[in-house]
N, C-alpha and C positions, 0 to 999 in steps of 0.2 A: 627130367629136370626142366624142360621148357614149360613155363606157365601158360595158362590160357590167355587169349588176347581178345580185345574188342577194338573197335575203331571209334575215334572221336573226329568227326569231319574228315575222315580219311586218314588220320594219324593213329598209329597203333598205341595201345596202352595195355599193360599186362595186369591181370586180375588174380590177386592172391589175398588170403586172409592174414598172412604173416610174412611181410617182405624181409624182415630181419632174419627170420629162421632160414628162408631160402638163400639169403646171401651168406649166412654162416656155413651152409652146406657147401656152397661154392668155394668159400674160404678153405674149408678142410680138404676139398678135392683139388685145390690149387687151380681152380678155373677162373680165368679172368672175366670180369664183367664190366661193362659200361652201363651205368645207371643214369637215366634221364629223368629229371623231375619235371614232369609236364604240367603246365597250366594253360589257361585260355589264351594268353598272350602269345605263348610259344606255339600253340596250335595255329593261330592265325598267321604268324610269321612263317611257319614251315609251309603253309599253303602257297606262299609266294617265293620262298627260298628253297630251291631244289637241293642245295647242299645241306642245309639244316634237315630237311625232310629225309634225306638219305642217311645222315648221322643218326637220326632217331630210329629209322627203320632197321639200321644195323645193330643198335644197342640191344643187349641181352635182357635188359630190364628197364621198362618205362613205367614209372609210378604216377598215380594221379595226385599231384601236389596241390593243384588248384581247385577251389570250390566249383568253378565252372566246368572243369572236366568231370567232376563227380556228379554234377547236375545233369550233364549230357549223357553219362552212363545211366543214370536213374531214368532219364526219358526213354532209354532203350530197355528198361526193365532189369537193369543190373544194379544191385544194391552193394556197391563197392565203397568202402570207407576211404576218406582222404588220408593220404600219407605225406605229411610235410617233409621235404628233403632235409631240412635242418635237423628234424627229429631223428630221421633215419640215420644220418651221418653221426649224430650224437650217440645213438644206441650202439653203433658199431665201434666208436671210440671206446665207450665204456666197456664193451665186451672184450675188446683187446686188452684194456687196462686190467680188468678183473682176472683174466686168464694169465696175466703177467707174461705175455708173450714178448719175445725180443724183437718181433717184426716191427720195422719202422713205418711211421706214418709221415706223409708229406702234405703240406699245406702250400698251394700255389695261387697267388692272385692278391687283388687289392692294392691300395696305395702302399708305399714304403712303411714298414713297421706294423701294418695292420694284421697281416697273417701271423707275425711273430707275437703280437699281443693276444691273439686268439689262442695260439699254441700255448702260451704261458699260463693262460687261464685254465687250460686242460692239465698242464703239468702241476699246477698248484693243487689240483684235485687228486691227481694220480701221479705221484713223483716217479714212478717207474716207466711212464710213457716216454718213448723216443720219437720226437716229432721234429723234422727238418722243415724249414719254411723258406719261401722265396716270394717276393712282391711281384706284382704283375706288370711292372713297367720296365721291360727289359729291352735292350738293344738287340739286333740280330746276333751279334757275337755272344751276348749273355744268354740268349735263347739256345744257341748251339751248346754252350757250357752247361745249361740246365738239363738239356737232353742227355748229355754225357753223364751228368750226375745221376739222373734217374736210372740210366742204364747200368751204372756201377752199383748203386745202392739197392736197387730192386725192392723199394717199399711195396707193401702189400695193400695199403689203403692210401689212395691219392685223391684229395679233395681239391677241386679247382674252382676258384671264385673269380671268374673273369666276366661274368654277366652273359646273358643270352644275346646272340647265338655263339659268341666267341668261344665260350668254355666248351660247348658241345663240339664245335668244329675242332678245337685244339685237341680234345681228348681223342676224337675219331682219328686224327692225323698221327698222334704220338703214342697211342696205347700199345703199339707193338714193342715199345721200349721196355715195358714191364708186363709181359703177357700173363702173369699170374695175379695181377693186382685188381682190386676193385676201384674203379674210377668213378667219381661222382661230381657232377657239376653242382656247386652249392650256392651259387649267386652271392647274395650278401651275408652269408652266415658268418664270415670272419668279422664283419662289422659288429654283429650282435655279440658274438663270443668275446670279441676284444673290448666291448664296452663302448664303442663309438655310436651305436644305436641301440634302441630297446625293441625287443619283440613285442607284438601286440599282446595286451592282457588276455588272460585265459578266456574271458567271456567272448571276446572277438574271435578267438581261434575256434571255440567250440560252436559258434554260430556261423562259421564260414565267412567271416567279415574281416579277416586279417588284411585283405587287400585295401579296405576302407581305412584301417589304421595307418597303413603304410602311406596312403595318400595324404592323410592328415600330417604325417611326419615329413613327407616330401611332396608339397603341392605341385612341384614341377613335373611330377609323374602324370598329371591329368591328361596330357595328350596320349600317353601310352594307354591309359585307361579307356580311351575311346573305342578300343577294339572290343571291349567286354560286351556292350549291347550288340555289336555286329556278330560276336560269337554266339550270344543267346539266340538271336534271331535265326542264325544259320542252323543251330541245333534244332530249333523248333521246326523249321522248314524240313530238315532232314528226317525228323521223326514223323511228320505229317505224310511225307512221301513214302515212308516205310509202311 
């Protein structure tokens, strides 16, 4: 069951041809999984943040979400396709809906009403889906209540949209509450599913330029994007040393 791994600047990533199929197998076996959607920005942050690096190392599945991670793997001779986290999460939701399972899904994160708007979009498509939501701006007391709620409900798919690294650290800390669940950090997926933002057009996605469209939508992200050339340079140096 353990997939093959490679490393991108010291951070592990798992290599599979079909991540959804692997997760479906875990689902049927009742095996809990923490899925990390790895991109270049997260790699660079994990090299400085030991807690984040540990959370990624302990995750059962680390997928190549970003174009930079795929490029780094190809520099190592590994032809791995990119697997956007928002698409992986969407495939799992559809799979649950089509099998008409009564297992509950939980959306956690985002500003008030954002996760609920995302959930309603999915309910409109699949009325049989059971999705519970909670926004990401909770007091300590509300956090305690949330943990109790998860422990009681035992949802099997838990999507956490708190941003990096908060969502990865939160999952690593709390996944024991639902040991059979698939936990995925989904970043801004609720914004897109709920209609607050638009995902990049297909051309951008197919040419690994989704990051450029996001920068166009949110110019304030430019400071965060400064790590991309640093990542590319570090990947080239690592390849040449090898």
